[in-house]
C-alpha positions as CSV (number, residue, x, y, z in Angstrom):
1,M,2.7,5.2,-10.9
2,R,2.7,3.5,-7.2
3,E,5.8,4.5,-5.4
4,D,6.5,1.0,-4.0
5,L,6.9,-0.7,-7.6
6,L,9.1,2.1,-9.0
7,N,11.7,1.7,-6.2
8,E,11.9,-2.3,-7.0
9,L,12.5,-1.2,-10.6
10,E,14.9,1.5,-9.6
11,T,16.8,-1.2,-7.4
12,E,16.2,-3.6,-10.6
13,Y,17.4,-1.3,-13.3
14,E,20.4,-0.4,-10.7
15,Q,21.5,-4.1,-10.8
16,K,20.8,-4.1,-14.6
17,R,23.6,-1.2,-15.1
18,A,25.7,-3.3,-12.7
19,R,25.4,-6.6,-14.6
20,N,26.4,-4.6,-17.9
21,E,29.5,-3.1,-16.3
22,R,30.7,-6.4,-15.2
23,T,30.2,-7.8,-18.7
24,E,31.8,-5.1,-20.3
25,A,34.8,-5.6,-18.1
26,E,34.6,-9.1,-18.7
27,R,35.3,-8.8,-22.0
28,R,37.7,-6.5,-22.1
29,R,39.9,-8.4,-20.2
30,R,39.3,-11.2,-22.6
31,I,40.8,-9.6,-25.2
32,E,44.0,-8.6,-23.5
33,T,44.7,-12.2,-22.7
34,E,43.3,-13.6,-25.4
35,Y,43.3,-11.3,-28.6
36,P,47.1,-9.3,-28.4
37,E,46.5,-7.7,-31.8
38,I,43.1,-6.5,-31.0
39,D,44.1,-5.2,-27.8
40,R,46.8,-3.2,-29.5
41,L,43.8,-1.8,-31.9
42,V,41.8,-1.0,-28.5
43,K,44.5,1.0,-26.8
44,A,45.7,2.9,-30.0
45,R,42.1,4.2,-30.2
46,E,42.0,5.0,-26.5
47,E,45.6,6.8,-27.1
48,L,44.2,8.9,-29.8
49,I,41.2,10.1,-27.5
50,F,43.4,11.4,-24.7
51,G,46.0,12.3,-26.7
52,T,44.0,14.9,-28.4
53,L,42.5,15.8,-25.1
54,R,45.8,16.8,-23.8
55,Q,46.7,18.8,-26.6
56,I,43.5,20.5,-26.2
57,L,44.5,20.8,-22.5
58,D,47.8,22.2,-23.1
59,Q,46.1,24.8,-25.7
60,K,47.9,23.4,-28.6
61,A,46.1,22.4,-32.0
62,A,44.2,18.8,-31.7
63,G,46.0,17.8,-35.2
64,E,44.0,16.0,-38.1
65,D,40.4,15.4,-38.3
66,L,39.8,13.2,-35.0
67,P,36.5,11.9,-36.0
68,G,37.6,10.5,-39.1
69,K,40.6,8.9,-37.2
70,M,38.0,7.7,-34.7
71,E,35.9,6.1,-37.3
72,E,38.9,4.2,-39.3
73,K,40.5,2.7,-35.8
74,N,36.6,1.2,-35.1
75,R,36.8,-0.2,-38.7
76,E,40.0,-1.7,-37.8
77,I,38.5,-3.2,-34.3
78,R,35.4,-4.2,-36.0
79,E,36.9,-6.2,-38.8
80,A,39.4,-7.6,-36.0
81,L,36.7,-8.6,-34.1
82,K,34.9,-10.4,-36.8
83,K,38.1,-12.1,-38.2
84,N,38.3,-14.1,-34.8
85,G,35.1,-15.3,-34.7
86,L,33.7,-12.3,-32.4
87,A,30.7,-10.5,-32.7
88,E,31.3,-6.6,-34.4
89,D,29.9,-4.6,-31.4
90,Y,31.6,-7.3,-28.9
91,L,33.5,-4.4,-27.2
92,S,30.6,-1.8,-27.5
93,P,28.5,-0.6,-24.7
94,V,26.5,-3.2,-22.9
95,Y,22.3,-2.2,-22.8
96,E,19.5,-4.1,-22.7
97,C,17.6,-0.8,-23.9
98,E,19.2,1.3,-26.4
99,K,16.9,3.7,-26.1
100,C,17.3,5.1,-22.2
101,R,20.6,2.9,-21.9
102,D,19.3,1.4,-18.7
103,T,18.6,3.8,-16.9
104,G,14.5,3.7,-17.6
105,Y,14.2,7.4,-18.4
106,T,15.0,9.0,-22.0
107,G,15.3,12.7,-22.8
108,E,18.0,15.4,-21.8
109,L,16.2,17.9,-19.7
110,I,12.8,16.5,-19.5
111,K,13.0,13.2,-18.4
112,E,10.2,10.6,-19.7
113,P,9.7,7.0,-18.3
114,C,11.2,4.8,-21.6
115,E,9.1,2.4,-22.8
116,C,10.5,-0.4,-21.4
117,L,9.8,1.1,-17.7
118,V,6.7,1.4,-18.7
119,K,6.4,-2.5,-19.9
120,A,8.0,-3.5,-16.5
121,Y,6.3,-1.8,-14.3
122,Q,2.7,-3.1,-16.0
123,Q,4.4,-6.4,-15.6
124,K,4.9,-6.0,-11.8
125,V,1.6,-4.6,-11.6
126,R,0.1,-7.7,-13.3
127,E,2.2,-10.0,-10.7
128,R,1.2,-8.0,-7.7
129,I,-2.4,-8.5,-8.3
130,G,-2.0,-12.2,-9.5
131,L,-2.4,-11.7,-13.4
132,S,-0.6,-14.7,-14.8
133,E,1.5,-13.6,-18.0
134,G,1.2,-17.3,-19.6
135,K,-2.6,-17.5,-19.5
136,K,-3.2,-13.9,-21.2
137,E,-6.8,-13.0,-20.5
138,T,-7.6,-9.7,-22.3
139,F,-10.2,-8.5,-25.0
140,E,-8.0,-8.8,-28.0
141,T,-7.8,-13.0,-26.7
142,Y,-11.7,-12.9,-26.4
143,D,-12.9,-15.5,-29.1
144,P,-16.6,-15.1,-29.8
145,E,-16.3,-18.6,-31.5
146,L,-16.0,-20.6,-28.1
147,I,-19.4,-19.1,-27.0
148,P,-22.3,-21.2,-28.1
149,E,-25.0,-19.9,-30.2
150,T,-27.9,-21.4,-28.1
151,V,-30.6,-19.4,-27.5
152,N,-32.2,-18.6,-24.4
153,P,-35.9,-19.2,-24.2
154,E,-37.1,-16.5,-21.7
155,S,-34.7,-13.8,-23.5
156,G,-34.6,-15.0,-27.1
157,I,-31.4,-14.0,-27.4
158,S,-28.4,-16.4,-27.8
159,Q,-25.6,-17.0,-25.6
160,R,-22.9,-15.8,-27.7
161,K,-24.9,-12.2,-28.7
162,Q,-25.6,-11.7,-24.7
163,T,-21.6,-12.5,-24.0
164,A,-20.4,-10.1,-27.1
165,F,-23.0,-7.5,-25.2
166,V,-21.3,-7.9,-21.8
167,R,-17.9,-8.0,-23.2
168,D,-18.0,-4.8,-25.1
169,E,-19.6,-3.1,-22.2
170,C,-16.8,-4.0,-20.1
171,E,-14.2,-2.8,-22.9
172,K,-16.0,0.4,-23.2
173,W,-16.0,1.0,-19.0
174,A,-12.2,-0.1,-18.9
175,D,-11.6,2.7,-22.0
176,A,-13.4,5.3,-20.4
177,F,-12.4,5.4,-16.6
178,P,-12.3,7.4,-14.9
179,E,-14.8,9.2,-16.8
180,V,-17.3,6.3,-16.7
181,K,-21.1,6.8,-16.9
182,H,-21.2,4.2,-13.8
183,R,-18.9,4.0,-11.4
184,D,-19.0,0.4,-10.4
185,L,-19.8,-2.6,-12.2
186,L,-21.2,-5.9,-11.2
187,L,-21.0,-9.3,-13.0
188,I,-23.5,-11.8,-12.9
189,G,-23.9,-15.0,-13.8
190,K,-23.2,-18.9,-12.9
191,S,-19.7,-20.7,-12.8
192,G,-17.9,-20.9,-16.2
193,L,-19.5,-18.3,-18.3
194,G,-16.5,-16.1,-18.7
195,K,-16.7,-13.6,-15.7
196,T,-13.6,-13.7,-14.3
197,F,-11.9,-13.6,-17.9
198,L,-13.9,-10.2,-18.7
199,M,-12.5,-8.6,-15.1
200,H,-9.2,-9.6,-16.2
201,A,-9.1,-8.4,-19.6
202,M,-10.5,-5.2,-17.8
203,A,-7.9,-4.8,-15.5
204,N,-5.2,-5.4,-18.1
205,R,-6.8,-2.7,-20.4
206,L,-6.7,-0.4,-17.4
207,I,-3.2,-1.2,-16.0
208,E,-2.1,-0.6,-20.3
209,R,-3.9,2.8,-19.8
210,G,-1.6,3.2,-16.8
211,K,-4.7,3.1,-14.0
212,N,-4.2,1.8,-10.8
213,V,-6.0,-1.8,-10.4
214,L,-6.5,-4.4,-7.5
215,I,-7.9,-7.8,-7.6
216,I,-8.9,-9.9,-4.5
217,S,-10.9,-13.2,-4.4
218,A,-13.9,-12.7,-2.0
219,Y,-12.6,-15.2,-0.2
220,A,-8.9,-13.6,0.4
221,F,-11.1,-10.1,1.2
222,L,-13.0,-12.3,4.4
223,Q,-9.6,-13.6,5.7
224,M,-7.9,-9.8,5.6
225,A,-11.1,-8.6,6.9
226,R,-11.0,-11.1,9.5
227,K,-7.5,-10.0,10.8
228,S,-8.6,-6.5,10.7
229,Y,-11.6,-7.0,12.8
230,F,-9.8,-9.9,15.4
231,E,-6.5,-8.2,14.9
232,S,-6.5,-5.3,14.5
233,E,-4.4,-5.4,11.3
234,T,-4.4,-2.7,8.9
235,G,-4.4,-4.8,5.4
236,V,-7.8,-3.7,4.1
237,S,-6.7,0.2,4.2
238,E,-5.2,-0.7,0.3
239,L,-8.5,-2.0,-0.7
240,M,-10.0,1.2,1.0
241,D,-7.7,3.5,-0.9
242,A,-7.5,1.8,-4.9
243,P,-8.7,3.8,-7.3
244,V,-10.4,0.4,-9.1
245,L,-10.8,-2.8,-6.7
246,M,-11.7,-5.8,-8.3
247,L,-13.9,-8.4,-6.1
248,D,-14.0,-11.7,-7.8
249,D,-16.5,-14.3,-6.9
250,L,-18.1,-13.2,-4.1
251,G,-20.5,-15.4,-2.5
252,S,-18.0,-18.2,-2.4
253,E,-16.6,-16.9,1.2
254,P,-17.8,-18.4,4.6
255,M,-20.2,-16.2,6.5
256,M,-18.7,-15.0,9.4
257,Q,-20.9,-13.8,12.1
258,N,-20.5,-9.8,12.5
259,V,-17.6,-10.0,10.1
260,T,-18.3,-11.0,6.5
261,I,-21.3,-9.1,6.1
262,E,-20.4,-5.9,8.4
263,Q,-17.0,-5.4,6.5
264,L,-18.5,-5.9,3.3
265,F,-20.8,-3.3,3.9
266,N,-17.9,-1.0,5.1
267,L,-15.5,-1.9,2.1
268,L,-18.7,-0.7,-0.1
269,N,-19.6,2.0,1.9
270,E,-16.7,3.9,2.1
271,R,-15.5,3.5,-1.3
272,Q,-18.9,5.2,-2.7
273,T,-18.3,7.9,-0.4
274,R,-14.8,8.6,-1.9
275,N,-15.9,7.9,-5.4
276,L,-13.9,4.9,-5.9
277,S,-15.0,2.4,-8.6
278,T,-15.6,-1.3,-7.5
279,V,-16.0,-4.3,-9.9
280,I,-17.8,-7.2,-8.2
281,S,-18.3,-10.5,-10.0
282,T,-20.7,-13.0,-8.4
283,N,-22.2,-16.4,-8.9
284,L,-25.6,-15.8,-7.3
285,N,-28.3,-13.9,-8.8
286,M,-29.8,-10.6,-7.1
287,E,-32.8,-12.5,-4.6
288,E,-29.7,-14.7,-3.9
289,L,-27.4,-11.8,-2.8
290,R,-29.8,-10.1,-1.5
291,K,-31.2,-13.1,1.2
292,R,-27.2,-13.6,1.8
293,Y,-25.8,-9.9,2.4
294,T,-29.4,-7.8,3.3
295,E,-30.7,-5.4,1.8
296,R,-28.4,-3.0,3.2
297,I,-25.6,-4.0,1.2
298,I,-27.9,-4.7,-1.9
299,S,-29.0,-1.3,-2.0
300,R,-25.4,-0.2,-2.6
301,L,-25.1,-2.3,-5.7
302,N,-28.8,-2.3,-7.2
303,N,-28.6,1.2,-8.0
304,P,-29.2,2.2,-11.5
305,R,-27.1,5.5,-10.9
306,N,-24.0,4.2,-9.8
307,C,-23.8,0.5,-10.6
308,L,-23.8,-1.2,-13.9
309,I,-25.4,-4.8,-13.9
310,L,-24.2,-7.2,-16.3
311,T,-25.6,-10.7,-16.3
312,L,-24.3,-13.8,-18.1
313,N,-26.5,-17.2,-19.0
314,G,-26.0,-20.2,-20.5
315,Q,-23.5,-23.5,-20.6
316,D,-20.7,-23.6,-18.7
317,L,-17.8,-22.8,-21.1
318,R,-15.3,-25.0,-19.1
319,K,-17.2,-28.0,-19.9
320,L,-18.0,-27.7,-23.7
321,E,-15.8,-29.6,-25.8
322,R,-13.6,-28.1,-28.3
């Protein structure tokens, strides 16, 4: 897990516990001022506990069965709360997560991240890399019925079948990472064929598996690269270090002399040298990529030992009537 996100979550959990403590205190004050009958029962329960402790400290017999007496007092308090229109657990400790009691961890001797902390962390990662919560792009929400069955005359394969093949390959890659046959993946196809959807589905699956992933558009990358080149900024280092970097819509960014090609080459070369994975989507075919970025960059992508190239063809799905 990323240390910066964990630090954010630790602060949020501390704030959550503080809010819960304030809620408990406010409820207790309300009972004291508005419900004297319940207040007497609560104080009697407290005296039962403290009285028993005093007996133990004074090395005297603790008296009759404390658990039985406590249960009787708890029953009386629950009934009194219910009688006055309050929830039976109104005076119980307040937790959003009963498993970890809002600490984020479970276990006594060996602490393990609670399920609530894992989910909160995954959501922070999604927010950090720009995955929208309202638009769930996952392999599970992929709907083949939305893909036309029109057959490509050149390949003899329908758009639905070809898209399903690419989807399955992307899912297998995301499930296998980091033990993947091809370190890099290149998604090729015109706009509206589902490349970004599949990239987001891969990112969501990787996040679910606890893998660190970073998504950035080619345009945003160029802006970072430009600042790095002209202003000696260090923002590109995060892109260099990400175990999985997803570069979306390559080819849509403007070409800047001495910046675009050079910075893209440096990024790909550095990541491949360090055996880090890069997933790229582009609207350009291989020949168009070669003309735009030169053979030096294409050689980093068009290598069947290291890069899996997946191509989508067909109609723009965004223009089809549903």
